[in-house]
BALUMKE-848688 format. One record per residue: x, y, z of N, C-alpha, C, O in turn. Coordinates in steps of 0.05 Angstrom, whole numbers, plus 32768, in hexadecimal, padded with zeros to 4 digits. Each point is the difference from the previous one (the first is absolute). Example, Ala and Ser with C-alpha at 12.3 -4.5 7.8 and 13.67 -1.06 7.14 Angstrom:
<sites>
81087F8E809C7FEE8018800080128018800080158000800D/7FE480157FE58010801880017FF18016800E800A80168004/
</sites>
This chain:
<sites>
8183821B8044800C7FE5800480077FF47FE57FF080007FED/80287FF5801180097FF37FE87FF17FE67FFB7FF67FF48013/800980047FD47FF17FE77FF9800C7FE8800F7FF17FEF800A/802980107FF7800D7FE9800D7FF97FFF801E7FFE7FEB800C/7FFF802D80007FF98001801C7FE47FF580057FFB7FF48015/7FF380107FD87FE57FF5800380017FE180027FF27FF58011/801E7FFF7FDE80027FE38000800E7FF480187FFD7FE88005/80108028800A800F7FF780177FF38006801B800C7FFD8015/7FDB800B7FEA7FF1800680197FEE7FE980087FF47FF37FEE/800A8007802C7FEE7FEB80097FE380067FFA7FF17FEE7FFA/8007802B80077FE580087FFB7FF77FF97FE47FEA7FF87FFB/8029800B7FF27FFA7FF97FE47FFA7FE37FFD7FEC7FF97FF4/80247FF580187FFC7FE47FFD7FE87FF680107FF37FEC7FF9/80078022801D7FE87FFA800F7FE780057FEF7FED7FF18000/801480267FF27FE980077FEF7FFF7FEC7FE87FEA7FF87FF8/802D80017FFD80007FED7FEA7FF37FE580087FF17FF47FF1/8016800380277FF57FE7800A7FE2800280057FF17FED7FFB/8006802A800F7FE3800480047FF17FFF7FE67FEB7FF37FFD/8020801B7FEF7FF380007FE580007FE47FF47FED7FF87FF2/80297FF9801380037FE57FF47FEE7FEB800D7FFA7FEC7FF4/7FFD801980257FF27FEB800F7FE77FF57FF27FFE7FE87FFD/7FEF80297FF97FE97FF47FF280097FF27FE77FF37FEC7FF7/8022801D7FFC800A7FF37FE8800C7FE580067FFD7FED7FF1/801080108026800B7FE680097FEA7FEC800280027FEA7FF6/7FE8801D80187FE97FEE80037FF57FF97FE47FFA7FE97FFA/8003802C7FF67FF47FFB7FE580107FEF7FEE7FF67FEE7FF3/80258017800D80117FF07FEF80017FE3800980007FEE7FF0/8002800E802A7FFF7FE4800B7FE77FF27FF880007FE97FF8/7FE98025800A7FE77FF47FF87FFF7FF97FE37FF77FEA7FF9/801180297FF680017FFB7FE380137FE97FF97FFB7FF07FEF/801C8010801F80147FEB7FFC7FF57FE4800680047FED7FF0/7FED801080267FF57FE680077FEC7FF77FEB7FFF7FE97FF7/7FEF802A80017FEC7FFA7FEB800E7FF67FE67FF87FEC7FF5/801C80248002800C7FFA7FE780127FE8800180037FF27FEC/80098008802B80107FE780037FEE7FE87FFC80097FEB7FF7/7FDD8018800F7FED7FEA7FFC7FF480007FE47FF07FEF7FFA/801880257FF67FF780007FE47FE880127FFB7FF47FFE7FEA/8005801380297FE880117FFD8008801E8002800A80088015/7FF180077FD68004801D80017FE8800D800E7FEA7FFB7FF8/801B8015801C7FEA800D800F8000801E7FFB800D800F8010/7FE57FF97FDC7FFD801D7FFA7FEA800D80117FFA80177FFD/7FFB7FD980167FED800B8013800E800F80167FF2800A8012/80287FF87FEE800F800B80167FF8801C80077FFF80078018/7FFC800A7FD47FFA801C80067FE5800280107FFE800F8013/7FEF7FE17FE57FE68000800E80037FF3801C7FF380088013/801D7FE37FEE80057FF2801A800E801380147FF97FFF8017/801980117FDF800D801480117FEA8013800B800080068018/7FEE80037FD77FEB801280087FED7FF380157FF9800C8014/80007FDB7FE67FEE7FF18013800E7FFC801B7FF380048015/80267FF57FEB800F7FFD80198002801A80107FFD80008018/800880167FDA8002801A800D7FE68008800D7FFF80088017/7FEB7FF47FDA7FE68008800A7FF67FED80167FF780098015/800C7FDD7FE77FF67FEC8013800F8002801B7FF47FFF8015/802680047FE98010800280197FFA8019800F7FFC7FFF8019/800280177FD97FF9801A800D7FE47FFF800D7FFC80088016/7FF17FED7FDA7FE47FFF800A7FFE7FEF80197FF280068012/801D7FE37FEE7FFF7FEE8017800B800E80197FF57FFD8016/802180127FE7800B800E80177FED801680097FFC80048018/7FF8800A7FD57FED801680077FE87FF5800F7FF5800D8011/80037FDA7FE97FEA7FF3800D80087FF3801B7FEE7FF5800E/802B800C7FF980097FF6801A800E7FE5800080037FF48015/800680027FD3800D7FE67FFF801C8000800B800B7FEA8004/8001802D7FFF801D8001800880117FFF7FE77FF87FF77FEA/802180118019801280027FE980067FE57FF47FFF7FFD7FE7/80087FEF802980067FE67FF57FE77FF27FF680017FF07FEE/7FE88016801E7FE77FF77FF67FFB800B7FE47FF67FF27FEF/80118028800D7FFE800C7FE680117FF37FEB7FF87FFC7FE9/80217FFD801F80127FF27FEE7FF47FE57FF780017FF87FE9/7FF37FFA802B7FF47FE67FFA7FE880037FED7FFD7FF17FED/7FF2802380187FE980057FEE800A80077FE47FF47FF77FED/8021801A8011800B80077FE680097FE77FF17FFB7FFC7FE8/80147FF28026800A7FE87FF47FE87FEE7FF680027FF47FEB/7FE9800A80257FE97FF07FF87FF2800C7FE87FF77FF27FEE/8008802980117FF4800D7FE980107FFA7FE77FF57FFA7FEA/80268008801880117FFA7FEA7FFE7FE37FF77FFE7FFA7FE8/80017FF4802B7FFC7FE37FFA7FE67FFB7FF27FFF7FEF7FEE/7FEC802080197FE67FFC7FF3800180077FE27FF77FF17FEF/80158026800B800280087FE480147FEE7FF17FFD7FFB7FE8/80177FFC802680137FED7FF47FF27FE67FF980067FF47FEB/7FE8800380267FF17FE87FFB7FEE80037FE77FFE7FED7FF0/7FF6802A800D7FF080057FE880127FFD7FE77FF87FF37FED/801E801B801480137FFF7FE9800A7FE37FFB80017FF87FE9/80057FFA802C800A7FE47FFD7FEB7FEE7FF480077FEF7FEF/7FE08013801A7FEB7FEE7FF57FFC80067FE27FFC7FED7FF1/8005802C80087FFB80077FE480177FF77FEE7FFC7FF87FE9/801D8008802180177FFB7FEF800B7FE48002800D7FF77FED/7FEF7FFC802A800D7FE680037FED7FE97FF780067FF47FEB/7FE4800580237FF07FEB7FF57FF080077FE77FFB7FEF7FEF/7FFD802B800F7FF180087FE8801280087FE97FF780007FE9/80228006801C801380067FEB7FFB80197FF0800880027FE9/7FEA801280237FFB80197FF2801980117FFF80147FFA800D/7FEC801A7FE2801780127FFC8008800C801B7FF0800D800D/80297FF07FFA800B800C80198001801E7FFE7FFC800E8014/80087FFD7FD48001801D7FFD7FE4800C80057FFD8012800F/7FEF7FE27FE37FE5800B80027FF57FFC801C7FF48013800C/80107FD680007FF77FFB801B800D801380147FF2800B8012/80287FFA7FEB800E801180137FF6801D7FFE7FFC800D8015/80007FFD7FD37FF5801B7FFC7FE48001800C7FF98014800D/7FF77FD77FEF7FE57FFF800C80018001801E7FF0800E800C/80227FE3800080038001801D8008801B800A7FF680098015/801C80047FDD8008801B80077FE8801380007FFC80108013/7FF47FEF7FD87FE980127FFE7FEC7FF980167FF48012800C/80077FD47FF87FED7FF7801480088009801C7FF1800B800F/80287FEF7FF8800A8006801B8001801E80067FF880098015/801180067FD78001801D80037FE4800C80037FFB80108012/7FF37FE87FDC7FE5800B80017FF17FF880197FF28010800C/80127FD77FFC7FF27FF68018800B800E80197FF180068013/802980007FEE800C800E80167FF5801D80027FF880098016/800680057FD47FF6801B80007FE2800080077FF78012800E/7FFA7FDA7FE77FE47FFF80067FFB7FFB801E7FEF800C800C/80217FE180007FFD7FFB801C8006801880117FF280068013/802380097FE580078018800F7FEA80147FFF7FF8800C8014/7FFD7FF97FD47FEB80147FFD7FE67FF7800E7FF18011800A/800A7FD57FF67FE87FF6800D80028002801F7FED8008800D/802B7FF27FFD80048001801D8002801D800A7FF880068017/8012800C7FD88005801C80097FF480137FEB800F800D7FF2/7FD77FF3800B7FF4800F7FEA8003801F80038000800E7FEC/80017FFB802C7FFF801D8004801B800C8009800280178008/80137FD87FF7801B80098009800E800E7FE980037FF67FEA/80078022801C800F800F7FEC801E7FFA8001800E80027FEC/7FFC7FF8802C801C7FF8800380017FE5800F7FF17FFD8013/80217FF17FE580007FE5800C80078001801E8011800F8008/7FE17FE1800880067FFE801D801D7FF68004800A7FF17FF0/800280188025801C7FF9800680017FE980147FEE7FFD8011/80277FF27FED80047FEB8013801C8005800C800F80117FF7/7FF77FE1801F801B8001800B80107FEA7FF37FFB7FE88005/8018801F7FE9800F7FEB7FF180167FF38010800580078017/80087FE67FDD80187FF4800C801580168005800480127FEF/80097FED8028801480148006801C7FF47FFC80047FE88002/801080297FF8801B7FF67FFD800A7FF280197FFA80088017/80137FE27FE5800A7FF080178018800D800C8010800E7FF3/7FF47FED80268018800A800E800D7FE7800D7FFA7FF98017/80177FFA7FD9800D7FE780098019800780118012800D7FF5/7FEE7FEB8024801880078011801A7FF87FF380027FEA7FF4/80128027800E801B7FFC7FF6800180027FE1800F80107FF5/7FE07FE07FFD800180007FE37FF8801B7FF4800C80097FED/7FDF8004801F7FF780197FF58014801680057FFF80157FF3/80137FE7801F801480148007801A7FFD7FF0801380108003/7FEF7FDB7FED80187FFC7FF0800480177FEC7FEC800A7FF5/802D7FFF8006800480157FED7FF77FF87FE480057FEA7FF7/7FEE80287FFC7FF67FFD7FE47FEC7FE97FFD7FE980067FF9/801F7FE1800C7FEE7FEA7FFB7FE8800080147FEB7FF67FF9/80198015801F7FEA800180137FE8800F7FF67FEA7FF57FFE/801980267FFC7FE9800F7FF67FF77FF77FE57FE980047FF9/80297FF17FF67FF87FF87FE57FF07FE680007FEE7FFD7FF0/80197FF080217FF47FE57FFF7FEF7FFA80197FEB7FF47FFD/801F8012801A7FF37FF680197FED8014800D7FF87FFD8016/800280187FDB7FEC8013800A7FE880017FED7FF180157FFF/800A7FD67FF37FE97FFE7FEE7FE87FF5800F80027FF98018/7FE780057FDB7FE87FF5800C80017FE17FFF80117FF57FF2/7FDD7FFE801C80007FE380017FFA7FF47FE5800A7FEB7FF9/7FE680237FF67FFA7FF57FE6801880007FED80037FEE7FF0/800E80268013801980007FF180127FE88008800C7FF37FEF/7FF68009802B80107FE9800A7FF47FE67FF6800E7FED7FF9/7FD7801180077FF37FE87FF680067FFC7FE280047FE97FF8/7FFD802C7FF880067FFE7FE4801C7FF47FFC80047FEF7FEF/800F801A8021801C7FF67FFE80017FE28008800E7FF17FF4/7FE3800880217FFF7FE480097FF47FEF7FEA80097FEA7FFB/7FE280207FF87FF37FF07FEB80117FFB7FE87FFC7FEC7FF2/80188025800980137FFB7FEB800F7FE6800580037FEF7FEF/8007800E802A800E7FE880087FEE7FE8800280087FE97FF8/7FE0801B80127FED7FE980027FF87FF67FE480007FE87FFB/7FFB802B7FF37FF97FF87FE480177FF17FF37FFC7FEB7FF3/801C801F801080177FF37FF480047FE4800C80077FED7FF2/7FF68011802880037FE6800D7FEB7FEC7FF780077FE97FFA/7FE0801F80047FEB7FEE7FF780047FF87FE47FFD7FE87FF9/800A802A7FF580037FFA7FE480187FEE7FFA7FFF7FF07FEE/80178014802180197FF27FF9800A7FEC801480147FF27FFC/7FDD800B801B800A7FEE80147FEA7FEC800A80057FF18013/7FE480107FE17FEA7FEE80097FF47FF17FE8800280097FE9/7FF27FDF801C7FF37FF27FEA7FE980107FF47FFB7FFE7FE8/7FF7801280287FEB80107FF6800A80147FEB7FF580047FEB/80228009801C800B80137FED80097FF37FE77FFD800B7FEA/800F7FDD801880087FF17FE87FE87FFA7FEE800180027FE8/7FE87FF780257FE87FFA7FF17FF580197FF27FF77FFE7FE9/800A801880257FF6801A7FF4801180077FE87FF580087FEB/80257FF68018801280077FE97FFC7FEC7FE9800180087FE9/7FFB7FDF801E7FFC7FEC7FEB7FE680047FF17FFF7FFC7FE8/7FEC800C80267FE680047FF3800180187FEE7FEF80037FEE/8024800F8017800280177FEE80127FFB7FE88001800F7FED/800D7FDA801380127FF97FEA7FF57FE87FF0800180007FE8/7FF67FEC80267FF67FE77FF37FEA7FF4801080047FEC800E/7FE3801E7FEF7FEA7FF680107FFA7FE27FFA7FF67FF28012/800E80057FD67FFB7FE47FFB80127FED80107FF77FEB8009/8022801D7FFB80127FF180117FF67FFF801D80037FEC800E/7FF2802A7FFB7FF68002801B7FE87FED80037FFE7FF28014/7FF0800D7FD87FE97FEE8001800A7FE380007FF47FEF800D/8021800C7FE5800A7FE47FFE800B7FF7801B80027FE88005/8005802B800D80097FF9801B7FE97FFD801380047FFB8018/7FE380077FDE7FE97FFC80117FF78019800F7FF07FFE8012/801B80197FE77FF9801A800D7FEB800E7FEF7FFE7FFC7FE8/7FF2801480267FEA800F7FF2800B801A7FF5800780128010/7FFA7FF17FD6800880197FF47FED80168007800880178006/7FDE7FE37FF97FEC801580078004800A801C7FFF80188005/80047FD6800E80028008801C8019801180057FFF8014800E/80177FE47FE68019800F80037FFE801C7FF480088014800C/7FED7FEE7FDC7FFD801A7FF37FEC8012800E800680188005/7FE47FDD80037FEC8010800E800A8009801B7FFD80188007/80107FD68007800C8008801A801580157FFD800180138011/80107FEC7FDB801480147FFC7FF4801B7FF9800A8014800A/7FE27FEC7FE67FF3801A7FF87FF2800C8018800280198004/7FF17FD7800D7FF2800B80178015800B80147FFC8016800B/80197FDB7FFA801580098013800E80197FF580058013800F/80017FED7FD8800D80187FF47FEE80188001800A80168005/7FDD7FE67FF67FED801780017FFC800A801C7FFD80188004/80057FD780107FFE8009801C8018801280067FFD8014800E/801A7FE47FE98018801180047FFD801B7FF280078015800C/7FEF7FEB7FDC7FFB801A7FF27FEE80128010800680188003/7FE57FDD80087FED80108010800C800C80197FF980168008/80197FDB8004800E800B8018801180187FF7800480138010/80077FEC7FD8800F80177FF67FEE80187FFE800880178006/7FDF7FE57FF17FED80167FFF7FF9800A801C7FFD80188004/80007FD5800F7FFA8007801B80158011800D7FFB80118011/801E7FEB7FE780168010800A7FFC801E7FFB800680118011/7FEE7FF57FD87FFC801C7FF97FEC800E8012800580178007/7FE67FDB80017FEC800D801180057FFC801D7FF4800E8011/801D7FDF7FF780037FF9801C801C8006800A80067FFB8018/800C800E7FD7801B80068008800B80197FF380098012800E/7FF67FEF7FD8800A80187FF27FED80188005800980168004/7FDD7FE57FFB7FEC801580047FED7FF6801780067FEB800C/7FE580247FF97FED7FF880157FE480017FF67FED80018010/800F7FFD7FD57FE580027FF580017FF37FE480157FFC7FF5/7FD37FFF80017FFD7FF67FE57FF480167FEE7FED800D8007/801F7FF77FE17FF580137FEE80047FF57FE380117FF07FFB/7FDE80197FF37FFF7FF67FE5801B80077FF2800B80158003/7FFE7FD87FED801880047FF0801A7FFE800F801580067FF6/7FEA7FF0802380197FFF801080137FEB7FF7801880018006/7FDF7FEA7FEB80127FEB7FF78012800B7FEA80187FF98000/7FDE80177FEF801080107FED80137FEF7FEF801780077FFC/7FDF7FE27FFB80107FF07FED80157FEE800D80107FF47FF2/7FF0800A802880147FEF800E7FFE7FE37FF880147FF17FFE/7FD380067FFC7FFD7FE47FF8800E7FFA7FE6800D7FEC7FFD/7FF080267FEF800D7FFC7FE6801F80018003800E7FF27FF3/7FFB801F8020801D80018005800A7FE5800A80157FF77FF9/7FDB7FFC801880077FE6800B80027FEB7FEA80127FEF8001/7FDC80127FEB80027FED7FEA801A80037FF1800D7FEC7FF9/7FFB802D8003801A80057FF280177FF7801180137FF47FF6/7FEC8012802480167FF8801280037FE2800380167FF68005/7FD47FFB7FF780027FE3800180127FF67FEA800F7FED8004/7FEE801F7FE480127FF87FEA801C8009800680137FF17FFB/7FF08027800F801B800A8008800D7FED801480197FFC7FFF/7FD77FF98013800B7FEE801580057FE47FF5800B7FEF800F/7FEE800B7FD880047FE57FF57FF27FEB801280097FEA8002/7FE1801E800A7FEF7FEF8010800F7FF480187FFB7FE98008/801780278004800F7FF880187FFB80148016800280187FFC/7FF87FDF801C7FF9801280168016801380077FFA80188006/801F7FE07FFA801680128007800280177FED800380178008/7FFB7FE37FDE800180157FEC7FE780118000800080177FF9/7FEA7FDD80107FE7801080038004801680157FF780167FFC/80167FE3801A800680148015801280157FF47FFB80188005/80197FE17FEC801280137FF47FF180137FED800580188001/7FEA7FDD7FEF7FF180107FED7FED8014800D7FFF80177FF8/7FF37FE0801D7FEF8011800F800F8017800E7FF880177FFF/801F7FE2800C80118014800D800B80147FEC800280188005/80047FDE7FE3800A80117FEB7FEB80157FF8800680177FFD/7FE17FE07FFF7FEB80127FF97FFB801380177FFC80187FFB/80047FDE801E7FFC801180178015801680027FFA80178007/801F7FE17FF38016801480007FFC80157FEB800580188004/7FF37FDF7FE47FFB80137FEA7FEB80148008800380197FFC/7FE77FDD80107FEA801180088008801480167FFA80177FFF/80147FDE8015800980128016801480147FF680008017800A/80107FE17FE3801480137FF57FF480177FF1800880178002/7FE27FE37FEE7FF480157FF07FF3801580127FFF80177FFA/7FF67FE0801D7FF48013801380158013800B7FFB80188001/801C7FDE800680158010800B800D80117FEA800980178006/7FF87FDE7FE2800D800F7FEB7FEF80197FF8800B80147FF7/7FDB7FEA800C7FEF80177FFA8007801880107FFF80177FF7/80097FE48022800780178012801B800D7FF7800580178007/800B7FD97FEB801A800A7FF87FFF800F7FE5800C80167FFE/7FE77FDF7FEE7FFF800C7FE67FE480047FF67FFC80047FE8/7FF17FFB802A7FE480027FF77FF8801A7FF37FED80017FF1/8022801480147FFA80197FF4800780017FE27FF780127FF2/80197FDB8005800A80017FE47FF07FEC7FEE800280037FE8/7FF07FEA80247FF27FEC7FF07FE47FFC800A7FFB80048018/7FF27FF57FD67FE47FFB80097FFF7FE8801380117FEE7FFE/7FDD801280157FFD7FEB80137FFB7FE57FF380077FEB800B/7FEB80157FDE7FF97FE77FF380197FF17FF780007FE77FFE/801680277FFC80197FF37FF9800A7FEE801780097FEA7FFB/7FF48020801D800A7FF180177FED7FE9800680097FEB8008/7FDD801A7FF57FED7FEA800680037FE87FED7FFB7FEA8008/800D801B7FDF80037FE97FEE801B7FF3800280047FEB7FF4/800F8021801A801B7FF5800280017FE3800A800D7FF07FF3/7FE68009802480027FE480097FF57FEC7FEC800A7FEA7FFE/7FE1801E7FF27FF57FEE7FED80127FFC7FE880047FEA7FF5/8009802C800280127FFE7FEA80197FF0800780097FEF7FF0/80018015802880187FF180097FF97FE2800380107FEF7FFA/7FD7800C80107FF87FE480047FFC7FF27FE580077FE97FFD/7FEF80267FEF7FFD7FF57FE5801B7FF97FF480047FEB7FF4/800F80278010801C7FFB7FF6800C7FE8800D800C7FEF7FF3/7FF1800E8028800A7FE9800E7FF27FE67FF6800D7FEB7FFE/7FD980177FFD7FF17FE97FF7800A7FF77FE480027FE87FFB/8003802B7FF480097FF97FE5801B7FF1800180047FED7FF1/800D801D8020801B7FF480027FFE7FE3800A800E7FEE7FF6/7FE1800D801E7FFF7FE6800D7FED7FEC7FF280067FE97FFE/7FE380217FF77FEB7FEF7FF680097FEE7FE97FF57FEA7FFC/801E801F7FF480087FF17FE8800C7FE580087FFF7FED7FF1/800C80118027800C7FE780097FEF7FF28016800A7FED800D/7FDE801C7FF77FEF7FF580157FF87FE37FF97FF97FFA7FEA/80097FF5802A7FF97FE47FFD7FE37FFC800B7FFC7FF98017/7FF1800C7FD77FE4800080097FF57FE48003800A7FED7FF3/7FE1800F801D7FF47FE580027FF57FF77FE57FF280107FF3/80157FD880057FF97FF77FE57FE27FFE7FFA7FF880037FEA/7FF97FF7802B7FE37FFC7FFC7FF0801980087FE87FFF8003/8026801880017FF2801980067FED80077FE9800880017FE9/7FDF8005801E7FEB80087FEE7FF57FE97FEF7FEF80047FEF/801B7FE480157FF87FE97FF07FEA7FF1800F80067FF48015/7FE1800B7FE17FEB7FF1800E80067FE28000800C7FF67FED/7FEB7FFC802880057FE480027FE67FF3800A7FF3800A8012/80077FDE7FE27FE77FF2800880077FE4800980137FF47FF6/7FDF8002801D80057FE6800C80007FEA7FEB7FEE7FFF7FEF/80277FF1801280037FEA7FEC800E80087FE780057FF07FEE/8003802A8010800E800A7FE9801D7FF77FFF800D7FFF8015/7FFC7FFA7FD4801C7FF77FFD800E80127FEB80187FFB7FFA/
</sites>
C-alpha cells in the first residue's frame, strides 16, 4: 500500500481518533487549569489514577458510566490537593504537580496490588463497545471514521464544544480567563480568585482522569502498569500548541493521533529497513516540530505560574 493510500482510508482516521481521544480529554483539562493561571503537572499521575479507579469500579460492578464517574471523582480529588497547595498556599506549581503525579501513580499501583495481591494478569472487564448509529455509521468514509467510535470518544468531541462554549460564551468562562490574566481585577469585581482557580483545577483534573479511564474502559479492557506511557506530558505540550483554545486542542490531539497511527502502518511497509524504535519516536518528533513552530507566537495566560494572595495589588 502506498503512503498516500494509508492517509485516505477510513480505518486510518478511525484509529487516529481513537488514539487522540485520551489526549483530547487531557488537553482540555490542562487548558482549563492553565486558563485559570495554574499549571497542572500532576496530569500524568491523574491519568493513572483515572485509569485504575475507573477500571476498578467497573470490575467491582459499578457499570461503565459509574466507572467514568468514579474516575472523574478520583481526578477531582488529586486536582483539589494540587489546587490547595498552589492557590491559597502559593507553593511552586511545578513541585506540587510533580508531587501529585508521584502520589497518584504510587497510590494507584499500591491500591491495585493491595486489592489483587495474587493476580499475575489483570482481570478483564467488558469495555465500551463501538456505537452503531443508524444512517450515520453507514455514510461513506466518515461513517466508519467518526460514527463507529465508542461513547467516550463521542463524549470527548462533545466536551470540546462544551469547553469552548463555557470559556467564550458564559460569564463563568470570562471569569476563568480573567483570573488567569489579571486576578487582581477579578477580585476588584467582588469575585473569589481562590474559588475560581480551585474550581478550574478540580474540573480540569476530572477531565484528565476521564482520559485515563478511556484507556482501561474503551481502548483496552484492563489496567496494567505503565499504560499511560507519557500521554500526560504530551498533553502539556499540546496545550501550548493549541494556544489554550479548545478547537486547536482538538486539532493538536488529532495530529498526534494521526502521527501515531501512521507510524504503526508505516512499519508494515518499510519496517524491514529501519529499527522499530525509529517509528515509535516519529509522532513525538513531529509533535515537537509542530510545537516549536507554533509556541513562539502562543498567547499564554499572563498570570500563569504566578502565585496570588488575597488583598494583593
